[in-house]
Each structure stands twice: as C-alpha cells, then as structure tokens.
C-alpha positions as CSV (number, residue, x, y, z in Angstrom):
1,M,118.0,-39.2,-48.6
2,T,119.0,-36.4,-51.0
3,A,119.9,-32.8,-50.4
4,A,118.9,-31.6,-53.9
5,R,115.5,-30.2,-53.0
6,S,116.4,-28.7,-49.6
7,P,119.9,-27.4,-49.5
8,Y,120.9,-25.3,-46.4
9,F,123.6,-22.7,-46.0
10,T,125.4,-20.8,-43.3
11,P,124.8,-17.0,-43.5
12,K,128.0,-15.2,-44.3
13,D,128.6,-11.5,-45.0
14,D,125.3,-11.2,-47.0
15,P,122.4,-8.7,-46.5
16,L,119.9,-11.5,-45.8
17,A,116.3,-10.7,-45.6
18,L,115.1,-11.2,-42.0
19,L,111.5,-12.3,-42.2
20,T,108.9,-11.3,-39.7
21,L,106.1,-13.6,-38.7
22,A,103.6,-11.8,-40.9
23,E,105.9,-12.0,-43.9
24,L,106.6,-15.7,-43.3
25,R,102.9,-16.5,-43.1
26,L,102.3,-14.8,-46.4
27,L,105.2,-16.7,-48.0
28,E,104.0,-20.0,-46.5
29,A,100.4,-19.5,-47.7
30,R,101.6,-18.6,-51.2
31,A,103.9,-21.6,-51.4
32,A,101.3,-24.0,-50.0
33,A,98.8,-22.9,-52.6
34,A,101.2,-23.6,-55.4
35,L,102.6,-26.9,-54.2
36,P,101.2,-30.4,-53.5
37,P,100.1,-31.1,-50.0
38,H,102.7,-31.6,-47.3
39,T,105.5,-30.4,-49.6
40,L,106.9,-27.7,-47.3
41,M,106.9,-30.0,-44.3
42,A,108.6,-32.7,-46.2
43,R,111.3,-30.3,-47.4
44,A,111.8,-28.9,-43.9
45,G,112.2,-32.3,-42.3
46,E,114.5,-33.5,-45.0
47,A,116.7,-30.4,-44.7
48,A,116.9,-30.9,-41.0
49,A,117.8,-34.5,-41.4
50,L,120.5,-33.6,-43.9
51,C,121.9,-31.0,-41.5
52,L,122.1,-33.4,-38.7
53,T,123.6,-36.2,-40.9
54,D,126.3,-33.8,-41.9
55,A,126.9,-32.9,-38.2
56,L,127.2,-36.6,-37.3
57,A,129.7,-37.1,-40.1
58,H,132.0,-34.6,-38.4
59,D,131.3,-35.8,-34.8
60,P,132.6,-39.4,-34.2
61,D,131.9,-39.1,-30.5
62,S,128.1,-39.0,-31.0
63,R,127.8,-41.0,-34.3
64,A,127.4,-44.3,-32.5
65,R,124.7,-43.0,-30.2
66,P,121.0,-42.5,-31.1
67,V,119.4,-39.1,-31.9
68,W,116.7,-38.0,-29.5
69,I,114.0,-35.7,-30.9
70,A,111.3,-33.7,-29.0
71,A,108.2,-33.2,-31.2
72,G,105.6,-30.6,-30.2
73,P,101.9,-30.7,-31.1
74,G,102.0,-28.3,-34.1
75,N,103.8,-28.1,-37.4
76,N,107.2,-27.8,-35.8
77,G,106.5,-31.2,-34.4
78,G,105.6,-32.3,-37.8
79,D,108.9,-31.1,-39.2
80,A,110.6,-33.1,-36.4
81,L,108.7,-36.3,-37.3
82,V,109.6,-36.0,-41.0
83,M,113.2,-35.5,-39.8
84,A,113.0,-38.6,-37.6
85,E,111.6,-40.7,-40.5
86,R,114.3,-39.6,-42.9
87,L,117.1,-40.4,-40.3
88,H,115.6,-43.8,-39.5
89,R,115.4,-44.7,-43.2
90,A,119.0,-43.6,-43.6
91,G,120.1,-46.1,-40.9
92,I,120.6,-43.6,-38.1
93,A,119.1,-44.7,-34.7
94,V,116.5,-42.2,-33.6
95,R,113.9,-41.9,-30.8
96,V,111.1,-39.4,-30.7
97,C,109.4,-38.0,-27.6
98,M,105.9,-36.6,-28.4
99,P,104.2,-35.7,-25.1
100,V,101.1,-34.4,-26.8
101,G,99.7,-35.7,-30.1
102,V,100.2,-33.5,-33.1
103,K,97.1,-31.7,-34.4
104,P,97.5,-30.0,-37.8
105,D,96.8,-32.1,-40.9
106,D,100.4,-31.8,-42.2
107,A,101.8,-33.0,-38.8
108,R,99.4,-35.9,-38.6
109,W,100.6,-36.9,-42.1
110,A,104.2,-36.8,-40.8
111,L,103.2,-38.9,-37.8
112,D,101.7,-41.6,-39.9
113,A,104.8,-41.7,-42.1
114,A,107.1,-42.0,-39.1
115,R,105.0,-44.8,-37.6
116,A,104.9,-46.6,-40.9
117,A,108.7,-46.4,-41.1
118,G,109.0,-47.9,-37.6
119,V,110.3,-44.9,-35.7
120,A,110.2,-45.3,-32.0
121,I,107.9,-42.8,-30.4
122,D,107.5,-42.2,-26.6
123,D,105.2,-39.9,-24.7
124,K,107.7,-39.0,-21.9
125,P,111.3,-37.8,-22.0
126,P,114.0,-40.2,-20.7
127,A,115.4,-39.8,-17.2
128,S,118.8,-39.0,-18.7
129,F,120.2,-37.9,-22.0
130,D,123.5,-39.6,-21.4
131,D,122.8,-42.4,-23.8
132,F,122.0,-40.0,-26.7
133,G,124.3,-38.1,-29.0
134,W,122.5,-35.2,-30.6
135,L,119.2,-33.8,-29.2
136,V,116.7,-32.1,-31.4
137,D,114.2,-29.4,-30.3
138,G,111.2,-29.7,-32.5
139,M,108.6,-28.6,-30.0
140,F,107.4,-25.1,-31.1
141,G,108.3,-22.8,-33.9
142,I,107.4,-19.2,-34.9
143,G,103.7,-19.4,-34.0
144,L,104.1,-19.7,-30.2
145,T,102.1,-17.0,-28.3
146,R,102.4,-18.2,-24.7
147,P,105.3,-19.3,-22.5
148,L,106.3,-22.9,-22.4
149,E,104.6,-24.9,-19.7
150,G,104.7,-28.3,-18.1
151,V,106.6,-31.0,-19.8
152,F,107.7,-28.7,-22.6
153,A,109.2,-26.2,-20.2
154,E,110.9,-29.1,-18.4
155,I,112.4,-30.4,-21.7
156,A,113.5,-26.9,-22.7
157,A,115.4,-26.5,-19.5
158,R,117.1,-29.9,-19.9
159,L,118.0,-29.1,-23.5
160,S,119.5,-25.8,-22.4
161,R,121.6,-27.5,-19.7
162,R,122.9,-30.0,-22.2
163,S,123.7,-27.3,-24.7
164,R,125.7,-25.3,-22.1
165,A,127.5,-28.4,-21.0
166,S,128.4,-30.1,-24.3
167,G,126.5,-28.7,-27.2
168,R,124.8,-31.0,-29.7
169,V,121.4,-29.5,-29.4
170,L,119.8,-28.7,-32.8
171,A,116.6,-26.5,-32.9
172,L,114.2,-26.6,-35.8
173,D,113.3,-23.1,-37.2
174,V,113.7,-21.3,-33.9
175,P,114.6,-22.5,-30.4
176,S,111.3,-23.3,-28.7
177,G,110.1,-20.4,-26.6
178,L,111.9,-17.7,-28.6
179,N,109.9,-14.9,-30.3
180,S,111.1,-15.0,-33.8
181,D,110.3,-11.3,-34.4
182,T,112.0,-9.9,-31.2
183,G,114.6,-12.3,-30.1
184,A,113.1,-12.3,-26.6
185,P,111.6,-15.3,-24.8
186,V,107.9,-15.4,-25.4
187,N,106.3,-13.5,-22.5
188,G,109.4,-13.9,-20.4
189,G,109.1,-17.6,-20.2
190,E,111.5,-20.5,-20.7
191,A,113.3,-20.8,-24.0
192,V,115.7,-23.5,-25.4
193,R,119.4,-22.6,-25.7
194,A,120.5,-24.5,-28.8
195,S,124.0,-25.0,-30.0
196,D,122.8,-25.1,-33.6
197,T,119.6,-24.0,-35.3
198,I,118.3,-24.8,-38.8
199,T,115.7,-22.3,-39.9
200,F,113.3,-22.6,-42.8
201,I,112.3,-20.3,-45.7
202,G,114.5,-17.5,-44.3
203,A,116.3,-16.2,-41.3
204,K,114.3,-14.3,-38.7
205,P,115.1,-11.1,-36.8
206,G,114.9,-12.9,-33.5
207,H,117.9,-15.1,-34.5
208,F,120.2,-12.0,-34.4
209,T,119.1,-9.7,-31.7
210,S,118.3,-9.6,-27.9
211,F,118.7,-13.1,-26.4
212,G,118.3,-14.7,-29.9
213,R,122.0,-14.8,-30.7
214,D,122.8,-16.8,-27.6
215,L,119.8,-19.1,-27.9
216,T,120.2,-19.8,-31.6
217,G,123.8,-20.8,-31.7
218,R,125.2,-21.5,-35.1
219,L,122.5,-20.8,-37.7
220,F,121.8,-22.7,-40.9
221,V,119.1,-21.6,-43.4
222,S,117.1,-23.8,-45.7
223,T,114.9,-21.8,-48.1
224,L,112.8,-24.8,-49.0
225,D,112.9,-23.5,-52.5
226,V,110.4,-20.7,-51.5
227,E,110.9,-17.5,-53.4
228,P,111.6,-14.6,-51.1
229,S,109.5,-11.4,-50.9
230,A,110.8,-8.6,-53.1
231,A,111.2,-6.0,-50.4
232,P,111.8,-7.3,-46.9
233,S,111.2,-4.9,-44.1
234,I,114.4,-5.9,-42.2
235,V,117.8,-7.0,-43.4
236,L,121.0,-8.4,-41.9
237,N,123.7,-5.7,-41.9
238,A,126.5,-6.6,-44.3
239,P,129.3,-4.9,-46.2
240,A,127.3,-5.0,-49.4
241,L,125.0,-2.4,-47.9
242,F,127.8,0.2,-47.4
243,A,131.0,-0.9,-49.2
244,A,130.2,1.3,-52.3
245,C,130.1,4.4,-50.1
246,M,133.7,3.9,-48.7
247,P,135.8,6.7,-50.2
248,P,138.4,5.8,-52.8
249,R,142.0,6.2,-51.6
250,E,143.7,7.6,-54.7
251,N,147.4,8.5,-54.7
252,A,146.6,12.2,-55.3
253,T,144.4,12.6,-52.2
254,N,145.4,14.6,-49.2
255,K,144.2,14.9,-45.5
256,G,141.5,17.3,-46.6
257,T,140.0,14.7,-48.8
258,F,138.9,12.5,-45.9
259,G,137.4,15.2,-43.8
260,S,137.7,16.8,-40.4
261,L,135.9,15.4,-37.4
262,A,135.4,17.2,-34.0
263,V,134.7,15.0,-31.0
264,I,132.8,17.1,-28.5
265,G,132.7,16.1,-24.9
266,G,134.9,15.7,-21.9
267,D,133.6,17.8,-19.0
268,T,136.1,18.3,-16.1
269,G,137.3,14.9,-14.9
270,M,135.9,13.0,-18.0
271,C,138.6,13.6,-20.6
272,G,139.2,10.0,-21.3
273,A,136.0,9.3,-23.2
274,P,136.5,11.8,-26.1
275,I,140.2,10.8,-26.3
276,L,139.2,7.2,-26.9
277,A,136.6,8.3,-29.5
278,A,139.1,10.5,-31.3
279,R,141.8,7.9,-31.4
280,M,139.3,5.5,-33.1
281,A,138.4,8.3,-35.6
282,L,142.1,8.5,-36.6
283,Y,142.2,4.7,-37.1
284,G,138.9,4.9,-38.9
285,G,140.3,7.0,-41.7
286,A,139.4,10.6,-40.9
287,G,141.8,13.1,-42.4
288,K,142.0,15.4,-39.3
289,V,140.6,14.8,-35.9
290,H,139.9,17.5,-33.3
291,V,138.8,17.1,-29.7
292,A,136.7,19.9,-28.2
293,F,136.6,19.6,-24.4
294,L,133.9,21.3,-22.3
295,G,135.7,21.1,-19.0
296,E,139.1,22.0,-17.6
297,G,142.2,20.0,-16.9
298,F,142.4,18.3,-20.3
299,P,146.0,17.5,-21.5
300,P,147.8,19.8,-23.9
301,Y,148.2,16.9,-26.4
302,D,147.7,13.2,-26.6
303,A,151.1,11.6,-26.1
304,P,150.3,8.3,-27.9
305,H,148.6,10.2,-30.7
306,P,149.9,13.8,-31.0
307,E,148.1,13.9,-34.4
308,L,145.0,14.7,-32.4
309,M,144.3,18.4,-32.0
310,L,143.0,19.3,-28.6
311,H,140.9,22.5,-27.9
312,H,138.5,24.0,-25.5
313,A,135.0,23.8,-26.9
314,D,134.3,27.5,-26.2
315,G,135.3,29.5,-29.3
316,F,136.3,26.5,-31.4
317,A,134.9,26.8,-34.9
318,L,132.7,23.7,-35.1
319,G,131.0,25.0,-38.2
320,K,134.2,24.4,-40.1
321,M,134.2,20.7,-39.4
322,D,132.9,18.0,-41.9
323,A,131.3,16.0,-39.0
324,L,130.7,16.2,-35.3
325,S,130.5,13.4,-32.7
326,I,128.9,14.8,-29.6
327,G,128.3,13.6,-26.1
328,C,131.0,11.3,-24.7
329,G,131.9,12.5,-21.2
330,M,130.0,15.7,-21.9
331,G,127.9,15.9,-18.7
332,T,124.5,17.5,-18.5
333,S,125.3,21.0,-17.2
334,E,123.8,24.2,-18.7
335,H,127.1,24.6,-20.4
336,A,126.8,21.2,-22.1
337,K,123.2,22.1,-23.1
338,K,124.4,25.3,-24.8
339,V,127.2,23.6,-26.6
340,L,124.7,20.9,-27.9
341,T,122.1,23.6,-28.9
342,D,124.7,25.5,-30.9
343,A,126.0,22.3,-32.6
344,L,122.4,21.3,-33.6
345,N,122.0,24.6,-35.4
346,L,125.0,23.9,-37.6
347,D,124.6,22.4,-41.1
348,V,127.1,19.6,-40.4
349,P,126.5,15.9,-40.2
350,K,126.4,14.8,-36.5
351,L,126.2,11.9,-34.2
352,L,124.8,12.2,-30.7
353,D,125.8,9.7,-27.9
354,A,125.8,9.4,-24.1
355,D,125.1,12.7,-22.3
356,A,124.0,14.4,-25.5
357,L,121.2,11.8,-25.7
358,N,120.4,12.4,-22.0
359,L,120.1,16.1,-22.6
360,V,117.8,15.5,-25.6
361,A,115.6,13.1,-23.5
362,K,114.8,15.7,-20.9
363,D,114.6,18.9,-23.0
364,D,111.8,19.4,-25.5
365,A,113.6,22.2,-27.3
366,L,116.6,20.0,-28.0
367,A,114.4,17.1,-29.0
368,F,112.6,19.4,-31.5
369,A,115.9,20.6,-32.9
370,V,117.0,17.0,-33.5
371,A,113.8,16.2,-35.3
372,A,114.0,19.4,-37.3
373,R,117.4,18.4,-38.6
374,G,115.9,15.2,-39.9
375,A,112.9,17.0,-41.4
376,E,115.3,19.1,-43.4
377,G,117.0,16.0,-44.8
378,D,120.0,16.1,-42.5
379,P,119.2,13.4,-39.9
380,C,121.3,13.0,-36.8
381,I,122.7,9.7,-35.8
382,L,121.6,8.6,-32.3
383,T,123.5,5.8,-30.6
384,P,121.7,4.9,-27.4
385,H,122.2,1.8,-25.2
386,P,118.8,0.4,-24.0
387,L,118.6,2.7,-20.9
388,E,119.3,5.8,-22.9
389,A,116.8,4.7,-25.5
390,A,114.2,4.2,-22.8
391,R,114.8,7.8,-21.6
392,L,114.4,9.1,-25.2
393,L,111.1,7.2,-25.5
394,Q,109.8,8.0,-22.0
395,S,109.7,4.3,-21.4
396,D,111.9,1.8,-19.5
397,A,114.7,-0.5,-20.5
398,K,112.7,-3.7,-20.1
399,T,110.1,-2.5,-22.6
400,V,112.9,-1.5,-25.0
401,Q,114.6,-4.9,-24.7
402,A,111.3,-6.7,-25.1
403,D,111.1,-5.5,-28.8
404,R,114.3,-3.9,-29.8
405,I,113.4,-3.5,-33.4
406,A,110.1,-1.7,-32.5
407,A,112.0,0.6,-30.1
408,A,114.6,1.5,-32.8
409,R,111.8,2.3,-35.3
410,Q,110.1,4.5,-32.6
411,L,113.3,6.3,-31.9
412,S,113.9,6.9,-35.6
413,A,110.4,8.1,-36.3
414,R,110.1,10.4,-33.2
415,Y,113.5,12.1,-33.8
416,R,113.6,11.7,-37.6
417,A,117.1,10.3,-37.0
418,I,119.2,7.3,-37.7
419,A,118.7,5.2,-34.6
420,V,121.5,2.9,-33.6
421,L,120.1,0.8,-30.6
422,K,123.2,-0.8,-29.2
423,G,123.3,-4.2,-27.6
424,S,123.4,-7.8,-28.8
425,G,122.2,-7.6,-32.3
426,T,122.4,-3.8,-32.6
427,V,119.5,-2.4,-34.6
428,I,119.9,0.4,-37.1
429,A,116.7,2.2,-38.2
430,S,116.3,5.0,-40.6
431,P,113.3,7.4,-40.8
432,D,112.7,6.3,-44.4
433,G,111.8,2.9,-43.1
434,R,115.0,0.9,-43.6
435,V,116.0,-1.4,-40.8
436,A,119.0,-3.6,-40.3
437,V,120.1,-5.9,-37.6
438,N,123.9,-6.2,-37.0
439,P,125.4,-9.7,-36.8
440,T,128.8,-8.8,-35.5
441,G,130.1,-8.3,-32.0
442,N,130.5,-10.3,-28.8
443,A,130.8,-10.1,-25.0
444,G,134.2,-8.4,-25.4
445,L,132.3,-5.2,-26.1
446,A,130.7,-5.3,-22.6
447,T,133.3,-3.0,-21.1
448,G,133.7,0.7,-20.5
449,G,134.5,2.9,-23.5
450,T,133.4,0.7,-26.3
451,G,130.4,2.9,-27.0
452,D,132.7,6.0,-27.1
453,V,134.9,4.4,-29.8
454,L,131.8,3.4,-31.8
455,G,130.8,7.1,-31.8
456,G,134.3,8.1,-33.0
457,L,134.3,5.5,-35.7
458,I,130.9,6.5,-37.1
459,G,131.9,10.1,-36.8
460,A,135.0,9.4,-38.9
461,L,132.9,7.8,-41.6
462,L,130.6,10.8,-41.6
463,A,133.6,13.0,-42.1
464,Q,134.6,10.9,-45.1
465,K,131.2,11.8,-46.6
466,L,129.4,8.5,-46.1
467,P,125.6,9.1,-45.9
468,A,124.3,8.8,-42.3
469,Y,122.6,5.5,-42.6
470,E,125.5,3.8,-44.4
471,A,128.0,5.4,-41.9
472,A,126.0,3.8,-39.1
473,L,125.9,0.4,-40.8
474,A,129.6,0.4,-41.5
475,G,130.6,1.6,-38.1
476,V,128.5,-0.9,-36.2
477,F,129.6,-3.8,-38.4
478,L,133.3,-3.0,-38.2
479,H,133.2,-2.3,-34.5
480,G,131.6,-5.6,-33.8
481,L,133.9,-7.5,-36.2
482,A,137.0,-6.0,-34.6
483,A,135.9,-7.5,-31.2
484,Q,135.4,-10.9,-32.9
485,T,138.8,-10.7,-34.6
486,L,140.6,-9.8,-31.4
487,T,138.7,-12.6,-29.6
488,D,139.7,-15.1,-32.2
489,A,143.4,-14.1,-31.5
490,G,143.0,-14.6,-27.8
491,T,142.5,-10.9,-26.9
492,G,139.0,-11.2,-25.5
493,P,136.3,-11.6,-24.8
494,A,137.5,-11.2,-21.2
495,G,139.8,-8.3,-20.7
496,L,139.3,-6.7,-24.1
497,T,139.7,-3.0,-23.7
498,A,138.0,-0.3,-25.8
499,G,141.3,1.2,-26.9
500,E,142.4,-2.1,-28.5
501,L,139.5,-1.9,-31.0
502,A,140.9,0.9,-33.0
503,P,144.0,-0.9,-34.6
504,A,141.8,-3.9,-35.3
505,V,139.2,-1.7,-37.1
506,R,142.0,-0.1,-39.2
507,G,143.2,-3.5,-40.3
508,L,139.7,-4.6,-41.3
509,I,139.0,-1.4,-43.3
510,N,142.3,-1.8,-45.2
511,R,142.0,-5.5,-45.9
512,R,138.3,-5.4,-46.9
513,F,138.1,-2.2,-48.8
514,Y,141.6,-1.0,-49.8
515,A,143.7,-4.3,-50.3
516,E,144.2,-3.7,-54.0
517,H,145.6,-0.2,-53.4
518,A,147.7,-1.4,-50.5
519,Q,149.4,-4.0,-52.7
520,S,150.1,-1.7,-55.6
C-alpha cells in the first residue's frame, strides 16, 4: 500500500476552499470523465486506509485489535470497501458490516475486490464493539437527503457513544447524517459523532460550522489529485486573507496613526458591556479609545485602564472618530434610537451589535439607513448571534441555524452589510459575494461579554483602517484563537471570562504580525 497517489493533510492556517455539494458534483464529474473507471473510489479508499494505518502506528492500545467498518449502500460504502481491502492486504485485521448491498457500479466493483481479497463481510453489526480497536463510518457521504433510519440510525448512535467514550471513530468524507453544506444533521435526524474524519477532494462547509465541528472531530483532507475549482464560493478564514491589511508599526508612528474608536452603548445599569469592548479595543491596537455612554451612573474613569476616555454620548463628537462600535448595553429606548440614527448618518466605518441590531430589526427607517450605507460603498458590519439574526431576517433561530451560510448571505444582501453570524463556525459574508467560515474558537466563548469584546476588537481594526470585510475576518479569527490559546494553557473552556481574551489577543497580534519589529 502506497501513499503517493492519495496523500492527505491536516488543514492549518490556510484559506482552504470549502466545496459545496454542487461544486463537488461538478469536480467529480470532470475528474471521472478524464480518468479510468473506479479511479476516484480507489484513491479515496487507499487514502482512508493510509490515514487509519498511520493512526494505528501511534495507537498501540488498538493496534492488536481488528478494525470494524460500516459500509453503506452507496459510493461511501464503496470507499469503505476499498479501504477494507487495502487494510486486509496490508495485514491488518478488518471486518466489514454491510447491512444493505451496495448499488452503484463503482461500489459493486469495490465489493468484488474486497470479497476476492478475503475480507470478512457481515450483514449485521456485532452486539458489542469491545473487541474492536478503530471503528469506521462508511455509511453515507455528501449525497444523503433523508434522515438515517433503521439499522443505520442504530449504528450511528452506537458509533457516537463510542466516540464520546474513547474516540477511535473515523468517518469517511463526512460523518453519516451530516449535511455537508450546512453542518446540520440531515432533516434533524441522527448523525455520527466521529473523533476523526478524512474527507475527499476538498473540505466542506459543513465540517466547520453549526454541529459540524463537533461531529467531524479532527479533519484530514485528501484531494485525490483532483484539481480544485478556480473560484470557490466559500473559503476557510485564515490569516492569509487579512494579514496584508494589518497596519505597519513603524518607529515614527504615533497614537493618531492607529485611529480613534468610539464604543457607543451602556444605558443606565449596563455600563460593563462597553467597558469590556473598549478594553479589548486597546489591546487590539487602536491608538485612542473612547466610550460614549447613553445612560447615567457610569464611572468617571476605568481604574484598570485609565487610558480609556469616558463620556456621555450626548454632545460627544462621534464624527471625529475613525470608527464606531455601536450597541453593547445600549438598550432600545427612543434615546438609543436617536443616537443610532445620528451615527448611521456619519461617514465613519461602523459596527453594529446587540441592541443596535435589535433596533434595526424593528425599525424600517434604520434598516434602510444601514442598507444605504452599503449602497454608497461604506458597508456596516453586523455581528448578530442566531436569535438577533432571526429578528433581522423576520425568521426564527431554528431556521437560521439550519443553514447558517444561507442566513449570513441573506443578511449581507438585505442590509448591504458585512454579516458576521456568530456561533460555532462563525460565518462572515460580504455583499460582493465573498463568504468565509471561521475555524477558530471553542466553548470558552459561551459566556457573557464575549460578543462585546468581539465588537471592540473589530472596531479597533476598523479604526486602524482595515477594510470592513478584512477587519471582520481578522477580529473573528483572533477572538476565537485567543479562546483556544487560553484553553490550551488551562484557562478554559470552563470559567473563561470575556475580559481574559484581550491580553491573549494582544499577544497573538504581536507574535503573528509584528514579531520582527518586536525583536529589533
């Protein structure tokens, strides 16, 4: 068994193309027309076998136990059968469960080859998986259109329990039951939770958003030597998409070089949110950071960070700012509505979050003003969580979460704005059609205030003259990576607080973008 024809790799900080089902079908058809019969299936099965062989080499506890493989009735089952045949020929004990006979020509070819090699094939799963090491999900791939049923749903549930308990569950292409475009289980049904997934031709959006991140586990990609499309519709967010926009930090620069940001919010009793956002803006590199409070009772200064300049919003010269971050703790009063209306009339880059989004969702004039900014080439950045997105779309959170990429595109088109749909696999969509899915972040962000600090970070990047789309990409990527970095050090995911993200983001920015200057 050789790896030369079907290498696989682990996605790193690269802007990978995330291929939709329609794009994959076109690539498959083009490749199949140019290659001898069964070539793609042979390459997929061999890549999967290599991936598992490498895993076994680093897993002495399971090396002595046979591999169990579930094969479905379609081409995913065919990939599994090729994998089984390659493993068997390499001297690795393997047993296949094929509850329903495979149907496509390619899969029947794979079945004949597995039988000829002497692979053991059963039609029922074993009573227990205790005697097996690695388990392989080769039931259904990207073409599934209905929920898993019967024995396949039963196997999926058992594989998921095994994965949660001890890992060692490898899915082929996508975990069975997962919609590869949306990351949601197909029609709300059962889906396999894998510890590892090897996907073919290219990564899919569903691997990175909604439930897909949890169900996919560690992802490996094998291109099968298929040439990618020239212009994918969706990409994975990565520093290469925004690094060139980060401002240089020359010795002759001053605080004015890196812009002034105003964080607008904080109605009476809600002063904490804008303070959190503003502190993050300081750590995110803004030259000067102001907080404009709508309510009363805000502190005269921020004791941990007296660098922040605190004001009442009334009478504060917002038009002199380089960027505005509006909405955290703002409330939805008539006063808040007036402040937002006035801000939208300013020719200043701006981000809308939290209550600013709720005001826009229920006021047609504000919605029109947001769209008008975009039509004039100055798109706002909107950063809703799923419920806020549902309000903006006059929908519901369940519909938004069922297809997060479609929802982000709808938001971007309706409001002519950069839409940042927060959640697992945050989606960033631009009205010019660009879409990215963010791979960073973890459960540590599921705590109060983390959305506020994201708004402050993106606002700081806007103040530093990053274009709106790139500012959103950079802010979301660094915000999520900070949570991962803190978790790796033991500060999270449980108990991670929003305020702890700011110093971590500062460290990431300096190490990744300014290390050369820092050492000189």
